[in-house]
C-alpha positions in Angstrom: -15.2 57.4 1.0 -11.5 56.0 0.8 -11.1 53.6 -1.5 -7.4 51.6 -2.1 -6.0 51.8 -5.0 -7.7 49.0 -6.8 -11.0 49.3 -5.9 -10.4 53.2 -7.3 -9.4 51.3 -10.6 -11.9 49.3 -10.8 -14.8 52.2 -10.4 -13.0 54.0 -12.9 -12.8 51.2 -15.2 -17.2 50.3 -14.4 -18.2 52.2 -17.2 -16.8 50.5 -20.0 -16.8 47.2 -18.4 -20.5 47.4 -18.4 -20.2 48.0 -21.7 -19.0 44.7 -22.9 -20.4 42.7 -20.1 -24.2 42.5 -18.2 -23.4 39.0 -16.0 -19.4 39.0 -14.4 -17.8 38.2 -11.6 -15.3 40.8 -9.5 -12.6 38.8 -8.6 -10.8 39.5 -5.1 -9.0 38.0 -2.5 -10.6 37.8 0.9 -9.9 40.9 2.7 -9.4 43.0 0.4 -12.8 44.5 0.7 -15.3 43.4 -2.3 -18.2 44.7 0.5 -16.6 48.4 0.0 -16.5 48.0 -4.0 -19.9 47.4 -3.7 -21.1 49.7 -1.6 -19.0 52.6 -4.2 -20.7 51.4 -7.3 -23.9 51.1 -5.5 -23.4 55.2 -4.1 -21.7 56.0 -7.9 -23.9 54.5 -10.6 -26.9 53.3 -9.2 -28.2 55.8 -6.7 -32.2 55.6 -6.7 -32.3 52.6 -8.5 -33.9 49.2 -7.6 -31.0 46.9 -6.4 -30.9 43.1 -5.3 -28.5 41.9 -3.1 -27.8 38.1 -2.5 -26.1 36.0 0.0 -26.6 32.1 1.5 -25.6 33.1 4.7 -27.6 35.5 7.2 -24.8 36.2 9.0 -23.3 37.5 5.2 -26.7 39.4 5.2 -26.6 41.4 8.1 -23.0 42.4 7.2 -24.1 43.4 3.9 -27.4 45.2 5.5 -25.0 47.3 8.0 -22.7 48.8 5.4 -25.2 49.8 2.9 -28.1 51.1 5.1 -25.5 53.9 5.7 -26.5 55.9 2.5 -29.1 53.5 1.0 -33.2 52.3 2.4 -32.2 49.1 2.6 -35.2 46.1 2.9 -33.7 42.9 4.2 -36.4 40.2 2.9 -38.1 37.8 5.6 -39.9 34.4 4.8 -42.8 36.1 5.2 -42.8 39.4 3.2 -45.8 40.0 0.5 -46.5 42.3 -2.0 -44.7 44.3 -4.8 -41.0 44.6 -4.4 -39.2 47.6 -3.6 -42.4 49.7 -2.1 -40.6 52.0 0.6 -37.1 50.9 -0.8 -34.2 51.2 -3.2 -32.4 48.2 -2.4 -33.1 44.4 -1.1 -31.3 42.5 0.5 -32.1 38.6 0.7 -30.8 35.0 0.8 -31.8 33.3 -2.4 -34.3 31.1 -1.0 -36.5 33.4 1.0 -40.5 35.0 -0.3 -39.8 33.6 -3.4 -43.1 35.9 -5.1 -41.1 39.6 -4.0 -37.7 37.9 -5.9 -39.9 36.7 -8.5 -41.9 40.4 -8.6 -38.2 42.6 -8.1 -36.2 40.5 -10.3 -37.5 42.4 -14.1 -37.1 45.4 -12.0 -33.7 45.5 -10.3 -31.4 47.4 -12.4 -28.2 45.5 -10.5 -28.6 41.7 -9.2 -25.3 41.7 -7.1 -24.5 38.0 -5.9 -22.2 37.5 -2.7 -19.8 34.7 -2.4 -20.6 33.5 -5.9 -19.4 30.5 -6.0 -22.0 29.6 -4.2 -23.8 30.3 -7.0 -25.8 27.0 -8.2 -27.3 27.6 -12.4 -28.1 24.1 -11.9 -29.8 24.3 -8.4 -33.8 25.1 -7.3 -32.7 28.4 -5.3 -30.5 31.0 -7.7 -31.5 29.1 -11.3 -35.2 30.5 -10.8 -33.4 33.8 -10.4 -31.0 33.6 -13.6 -33.3 32.2 -15.6 -35.8 35.1 -15.0 -32.9 38.3 -15.3 -32.0 36.2 -18.4 -35.8 35.9 -19.7 -37.3 39.1 -17.9 -34.4 41.3 -16.5 -34.0 44.7 -18.0 -31.8 45.3 -21.3 -29.4 47.6 -19.4 -29.6 45.6 -16.1 -26.2 43.8 -14.7 -26.0 41.0 -13.1 -22.9 41.1 -10.6 -21.2 37.6 -8.5 -18.4 39.1 -6.0 -15.9 35.9 -4.8 -12.5 35.3 -4.0 -12.4 32.0 -6.0 -14.8 31.8 -9.2 -14.8 28.3 -9.9 -17.8 25.5 -8.3 -16.5 22.7 -6.2 -18.9 20.2 -8.3 -17.7 19.0 -11.8 -21.3 18.4 -12.6 -21.4 20.4 -16.5 -24.8 22.0 -15.7 -23.8 23.7 -13.0 -21.2 26.0 -13.9 -20.3 29.2 -13.1 -20.4 29.8 -17.2 -24.1 29.5 -17.0 -24.8 31.8 -15.1 -21.7 34.6 -15.6 -19.5 35.6 -18.9 -16.5 36.8 -17.4 -14.5 37.1 -14.5 -12.9 40.6 -13.9 -9.7 39.7 -11.9 -9.7 43.3 -9.7 -6.9 42.4 -7.6 -4.4 39.9 -6.8 -2.6 38.9 -3.3 0.3 39.1 -4.2 -0.4 43.3 -5.2 -2.1 43.7 -2.0 0.5 42.3 0.4 3.0 44.6 -1.2 0.4 47.2 -0.7 0.0 46.4 3.0 -3.7 45.5 3.3 -3.0 41.4 3.0 -0.2 40.0 5.1 2.3 37.4 3.9 1.4 33.8 3.9 4.1 31.7 5.5 3.4 28.1 4.7 4.4 24.9 6.6 3.7 22.2 4.6 3.8 18.5 6.2 3.7 15.1 4.4 1.5 12.6 6.8 2.5 9.5 5.4 0.1 7.7 6.8 -3.3 8.9 5.5 -4.6 5.8 4.2 -7.2 7.5 1.3 -7.5 4.3 -1.2 -10.8 3.3 -2.3 -12.7 6.7 -1.4 -15.1 7.4 -3.9 -14.7 11.0 -5.2 -18.1 11.1 -7.8 -19.3 14.0 -6.0 -16.4 16.0 -6.6 -14.9 15.7 -3.6 -13.7 13.3 -0.5 -17.3 12.2 1.5 -17.1 12.8 5.2 -17.6 9.8 6.4 -15.3 8.1 5.0 -12.5 11.1 4.9 -13.2 12.1 8.8 -12.1 8.3 10.0 -9.4 7.9 7.9 -8.0 11.5 9.3 -8.7 10.6 13.0 -6.6 7.3 12.4 -3.9 8.6 10.5 -1.3 11.5 12.5 -2.5 14.5 11.0 -3.9 15.8 14.5 -0.4 14.6 16.4 1.8 16.9 13.5 -0.8 19.7 13.5 -0.5 20.4 16.9 2.9 19.6 16.6 3.7 22.2 14.1 0.9 24.0 16.3 2.7 24.2 19.2 6.2 25.5 17.5 4.7 28.3 15.9 2.5 29.9 18.2 6.2 30.6 20.2 8.1 32.4 17.5 5.2 34.6 17.0 6.2 38.4 18.6 2.3 38.8 18.9 -0.5 36.5 20.4 -0.8 33.5 18.9 -5.2 33.8 17.3 -6.1 30.3 15.3 -8.0 29.5 13.1 -8.3 25.5 12.8 -10.6 23.2 9.0 -11.9 20.3 9.9 -13.3 17.6 8.0 -16.5 17.2 10.1 -17.0 17.3 14.2 -15.4 14.0 15.2 -12.2 15.5 13.5 -13.0 18.6 15.5 -14.1 17.2 18.8 -10.8 15.8 18.5 -8.5 18.5 17.5 -10.0 20.4 20.4 -9.1 17.7 22.9 -5.8 17.9 21.6 -5.3 21.5 21.5 -6.9 21.7 25.3 -4.4 18.9 26.7 -2.0 21.5 26.4 -3.7 24.0 28.3 -4.5 26.2 25.4 -8.1 27.9 25.3 -9.8 26.0 22.3 -13.6 25.9 21.1 -15.9 24.9 18.2 -18.2 26.3 16.0 -19.5 24.3 13.4 -23.0 25.0 10.9 -25.4 24.0 13.7 -24.2 26.2 16.7 -26.8 28.8 17.4 -26.5 32.0 15.7 -26.4 33.6 19.3 -23.5 30.9 20.9 -21.6 30.9 17.2 -21.3 34.9 17.6 -20.9 35.3 20.6 -17.2 33.1 20.5 -16.4 34.3 17.3 -16.2 37.7 19.5 -14.2 36.2 21.9 -11.9 35.0 19.3 -11.5 38.2 18.3 -10.3 39.9 21.3 -8.3 37.1 22.5 -10.2 35.3 25.4 -10.3 32.0 22.2 -7.2 31.1 21.4 -8.0 28.3 19.1 -11.2 28.1 17.0 -11.8 24.5 15.8 -14.3 25.3 12.9 -16.3 22.4 10.6 -17.8 24.6 7.2 -18.1 28.0 9.4 -15.1 29.9 9.0 -14.3 29.5 5.3 -16.4 32.2 4.0 -17.8 35.5 5.5 -16.1 35.2 8.7 -12.8 38.2 9.4 -10.9 37.8 12.3 -7.7 40.1 11.3 -6.1 39.2 14.1 -5.8 36.0 13.1 -2.0 34.7 12.6 -1.9 30.4 12.4 -4.5 28.9 9.6 -4.3 24.9 10.4 -5.8 22.8 7.4 -6.3 19.6 8.5 -9.0 18.7 5.4 -7.8 16.9 2.5 -9.8 18.8 -0.4 -10.0 18.1 -4.6 -11.4 21.7 -4.4 -9.3 24.3 -5.0 -11.7 26.6 -3.9 -12.1 25.7 -0.1 -8.2 25.2 -0.1 -8.1 29.1 -1.8 -11.1 30.5 1.0 -10.0 29.0 4.0 -6.1 30.1 3.7 -7.5 33.7 2.5 -9.1 34.3 6.1 -5.6 34.5 7.6 -4.5 37.3 5.6 -6.3 40.3 7.0 -3.7 42.5 8.2 -4.1 44.5 11.7 -1.7 46.1 13.9 1.3 44.0 14.9 0.6 41.6 12.5 3.2 41.2 9.8 2.4 37.4 8.4 0.4 34.9 8.7 1.2 31.3 9.6 -0.2 28.2 7.4 0.2 24.8 8.8 -1.2 22.2 6.1 -0.7 18.6 7.2 -3.4 17.7 4.5 -1.5 17.7 1.1 -3.1 20.2 -0.1 -0.3 23.2 -0.3 1.4 20.6 -2.4 -1.5 19.9 -4.7 -2.8 22.8 -5.7 -0.1 25.5 -4.6 -0.1 28.6 -2.5 -3.2 30.6 -2.1 -2.0 33.7 -3.8 -1.0 31.5 -6.9 -4.1 30.3 -7.8 -5.7 30.7 -11.3 -9.6 30.2 -11.4 -12.1 29.4 -14.3 -15.6 29.9 -14.8 -15.9 26.6 -16.4 -13.9 23.3 -14.6 -13.3 19.6 -13.9 -14.6 17.6 -11.6 -10.7 17.0 -10.1 -9.5 13.8 -10.5 -8.4 11.0 -6.8 -5.2 10.4 -8.8 -4.0 14.2 -8.9 -4.5 14.4 -4.8 -2.9 10.7 -4.6 -0.2 11.7 -6.0 -0.4 15.3 -3.9 2.8 16.8 -5.1 0.8 17.5 -8.4 1.7 21.9 -8.1 5.8 21.1 -7.1 5.2 18.3 -10.4 3.9 21.5 -12.4 7.0 23.5 -11.4 9.8 21.5 -13.1 10.5 21.8 -16.0 12.9 19.3 -16.9 16.6 18.6 -14.7 17.9 21.9 -15.3 14.5 24.0 -13.2 15.4 25.6 -10.0 12.2 24.9 -8.5 12.5 21.9 -6.5 10.9 20.8 -3.5 12.4 18.5 -1.3 10.6 16.7 1.5 12.3 15.5 4.5 13.2 12.8 6.0 14.0 12.9 9.4 13.4 10.7 12.2 11.9 13.1 15.1 12.6 11.9 19.3 8.9 11.2 19.4 9.6 8.7 16.8 7.7 10.4 13.5 9.2 11.6 10.3 9.6 15.6 10.3 8.0 15.3 6.5 8.7 19.0 6.0 8.0 20.1 2.4 10.6 22.8 1.5 11.8 24.4 -1.7 15.9 23.5 -2.2 18.6 26.3 -1.8 16.3 28.3 0.1 18.3 27.4 3.6 21.7 26.6 4.4 23.6 23.8 3.0 19.5 22.6 2.0 19.0 21.5 5.4 15.3 21.3 7.6 14.4 24.8 8.9 12.4 22.7 10.9 14.5 20.3 12.7 17.4 21.4 11.3 18.9 18.6 9.8 19.4 17.0 5.8 18.1 14.2 5.3 16.2 15.0 2.6 14.8 13.4 -0.9 14.0 15.6 -4.2 10.4 15.1 -4.3 10.0 15.1 -7.9 12.8 12.5 -8.5 11.9 10.2 -5.9 8.2 10.0 -6.6 8.3 9.9 -10.2 5.6 11.6 -11.1 3.4 9.5 -13.9 2.8 13.6 -14.8 6.2 14.6 -14.5 5.7 15.9 -17.9 3.9 19.5 -17.4 2.7 21.7 -19.9 6.1 23.3 -20.9 7.6 20.2 -21.8 4.4 19.2 -23.9 4.2 22.5 -26.1 8.1 22.5 -26.7 7.9 19.0 -28.4 4.5 19.6 -30.0 6.1 23.1 -32.4 8.9 21.3 -32.8 8.2 17.2 -33.6 5.0 18.2 -35.8 6.2 20.3 -38.2 9.3 17.6 -39.2 7.1 15.0 -39.0 4.7 16.3 -41.3 7.2 17.4 -43.8 8.5 13.5 -44.5 4.6 12.0 -44.5 2.7 11.1 -47.6 -0.3 13.1 -47.1 -2.2 10.7 -50.0 -2.1 7.5 -47.8 -2.5 9.1 -43.9 -5.2 11.2 -45.2 -7.9 8.6 -46.1 -7.5 7.0 -42.4 -9.3 8.2 -39.9 -12.4 6.3 -39.6 -9.8 3.4 -39.3 -7.5 5.1 -36.6 -11.0 6.0 -34.5 -12.1 2.7 -34.8 -9.3 0.6 -34.1 -7.3 3.2 -31.8 -7.8 2.0 -27.4 -8.2 4.6 -24.7 -4.9 6.5 -24.8 -5.3 6.7 -28.3 -8.9 8.1 -28.1 -7.3 10.8 -26.2 -4.5 11.5 -28.3 -6.6 11.7 -31.2 -9.5 14.0 -29.7 -6.3 16.7 -29.3 -5.3 16.6 -32.8 -9.1 16.9 -34.0 -9.6 19.4 -31.1 -6.6 21.4 -32.6 -7.6 20.8 -36.3 -11.1 22.5 -35.3 -11.1 25.0 -32.2 -10.5 29.0 -33.7 -7.7 30.0 -33.3 -8.7 34.2 -32.8 -8.3 35.6 -30.6 -10.5 36.0 -27.6 -10.9 39.0 -25.4 -13.0 37.6 -22.4 -12.8 34.0 -21.2 -16.5 33.6 -22.3 -15.1 34.1 -25.6 -12.6 31.6 -25.0 -14.8 28.9 -23.5 -17.4 29.5 -25.8 -14.8 28.3 -29.2 -13.4 25.4 -27.1 -16.7 23.9 -26.0 -18.3 24.2 -29.6 -15.4 22.8 -30.8 -15.4 20.0 -28.0 -19.4 19.6 -29.1 -18.8 18.7 -32.6 -15.8 16.2 -31.4 -18.5 14.5 -29.3 -21.1 14.9 -32.4 -18.2 12.9 -34.3 -17.6 10.5 -32.1 -21.6 9.7 -31.3 -22.4 9.8 -34.9 -19.7 6.7 -36.0 -20.5 4.5 -32.5 -17.2 6.0 -30.5 -17.4 5.6 -27.0 -14.6 7.1 -24.8 -14.1 5.3 -21.5 -14.1 8.4 -18.9 -10.4 8.4 -17.2 -9.2 8.6 -13.6 -6.7 11.4 -14.7 -5.3 13.5 -18.3 -1.5 12.0 -18.8 -0.5 14.6 -20.9 2.0 11.6 -22.3 -0.5 10.2 -24.1 0.2 13.6 -26.5 3.8 13.5 -25.9 4.0 9.8 -27.3 1.9 10.5 -30.2 4.0 12.9 -30.8 7.1 10.2 -31.0 4.9 6.9 -32.3 5.8 5.7 -28.5 5.3 2.7 -26.6 1.5 3.6 -25.9 -0.2 6.0 -29.0 0.5 2.9 -31.8 2.3 4.4 -35.4 -1.4 4.3 -36.9 -3.4 6.6 -35.2 0.5 8.2 -34.3 0.6 9.2 -37.9 -3.2 10.4 -38.5 -2.9 12.7 -35.9 0.1 14.5 -36.6 -1.3 14.4 -40.3 -4.7 16.4 -38.6 -2.1 18.7 -37.2 0.2 19.5 -39.4 -2.3 20.3 -41.9 -3.3 22.9 -39.4 0.2 24.4 -39.1 0.1 24.9 -42.8 -3.3 26.8 -42.8 -2.3 29.1 -39.6 -0.2 31.6 -38.4 2.5 31.6 -34.8 0.3 32.8 -32.9 -3.1 31.2 -34.3 -1.9 27.8 -33.2 -0.4 28.7 -30.3 -4.4 29.6 -29.1 -5.1 26.6 -30.9 -2.8 24.9 -28.8 -4.1 25.9 -25.8 -7.4 25.4 -26.2 -6.8 21.9 -28.0 -5.4 20.8 -24.3 -8.3 21.9 -22.5 -10.4 20.4 -24.1 -8.8 17.0 -24.4 -8.6 17.1 -20.9 -11.9 17.9 -21.1 -12.9 14.5 -22.9 -10.4 12.4 -21.1 -12.4 13.0 -18.0 -16.0 13.6 -18.4 -15.8 10.7 -21.4 -18.0 10.6 -24.2 -21.5 8.6 -24.9 -24.2 8.3 -26.9 -25.9 9.3 -22.7 -24.1 12.8 -22.9 -26.9 15.5 -21.4 -24.6 18.3 -21.8 -25.7 22.1 -21.4 -23.6 22.5 -24.9 -24.4 18.7 -26.3 -27.3 16.2 -25.7 -26.2 13.2 -27.8 -30.3 12.2 -28.0 -31.1 14.9 -28.9 -28.0 14.8 -31.9 -28.5 11.7 -33.0 -32.5 12.4 -33.5 -32.1 15.5 -35.7 
């Protein structure tokens, strides 16, 4: 089997990977060839051994069966299957909910368990949890539990349902930019628009994302679909090849409204949803792939396990707080095909300006619920690109009025086009987003880093430590909600390990252990941190400056903690401590802290009882 460069590198390094890790995720972009990689790993290292392959959808299961059955004895588990596992076959394919008794017998016997679309793994759910627990308690000591995905994060903010409870590392196999250079994937060309009349005020996001029952009416009421159609009509005319598009919608009502609008312009289109019968769905997808259907409108289907390499336009009509959803859906259009040199990504949902291009996304085994405020500014990623007034990473928002009475609202980078004119409407009527919006989180991590390492040693050298060192309890007891976040950061910086970590699991083990220690301190002293909508970096900066938000007592006590740590650690150690402390403070602000804490790494009730 001919392997791509990244696949060969991974296969070559696989023996050393499994020496270090038994539960890990292999991350590679959509369309990179993860199924081929899995087949090669099985053939090279597990031939004749017992293997379980799990995925959550029958369509994916059938794809894997086709790939693996060429060289191996494969059995696709059915609901009615009974008896011992691995009798007459080496590879067991299953959705995680099928034939529980057979799976229960198979897990202790397996040399390898592969989970496709591993971001779906719920360590706290009823399906995968049983398998994970069984593997951890009864699995072979030298067996591996491997996940495959392009987006290794959970979409939920529930700390009992994070990927670090199932896996201990992410192995970054390939990135999108490298695969574009190799011709495996094509370049995404983004066309983002800011839809001014999309009103999401007051929508509850406690579930981790916008509930579709509230989101869908807001989309239909707005001009999102109109913007999408206007952009689509322009972009399809520019293509050198036949347009083939995938449209991602929040629910069936948005999909039907979108379908009606598309067909109004004489474009052949269809809808597929999770409720579309499998035979009909496969027929429609085949018609889409061969060009009979130009536009495929989707609700919760195309984002995973669907591959049409001819798809050259992605239209995103679903605002989300999940970069998993954003990354997965855009990735579906990047697979290369003859005559295809790019994929147009039309985003009218503000996901590009919130998360950034999919090729720049960063992933982690541990996350928290994304804040509503992060989306509502809708320029979160753009704000992160600018570090001070001299930054070249400046983005413009076109305010030109079009013939139909709407604003162009295209977002584009300054200096990327002649005279900074809008590449869509050709006029210059743009505002500097960063300056105009006066973003609340305009102080980014680069700016805070510089301030912290300059300011703390200077102030600390001038302090009378005999005074400030004794004021810890007073500082915490008298602190308001903002000051508590600042003090949490300072305490985290003091206590967290500055040792070098070689894997993400080690990083988070150190960070979460310190977070648990801080939570223990706070609940023992009956101090509660109120859950916040957003983590504001300016709180920490203000504490360094003893400014308007953080009072002198809390500011100076916090600096006394940080300054003491500065003196007893090297610059490299302090750098590592600082990066962990930011994440710990962010988590304490977003998750809150109280005597009701029930987290995988800290249970307040048990701690107080002990």
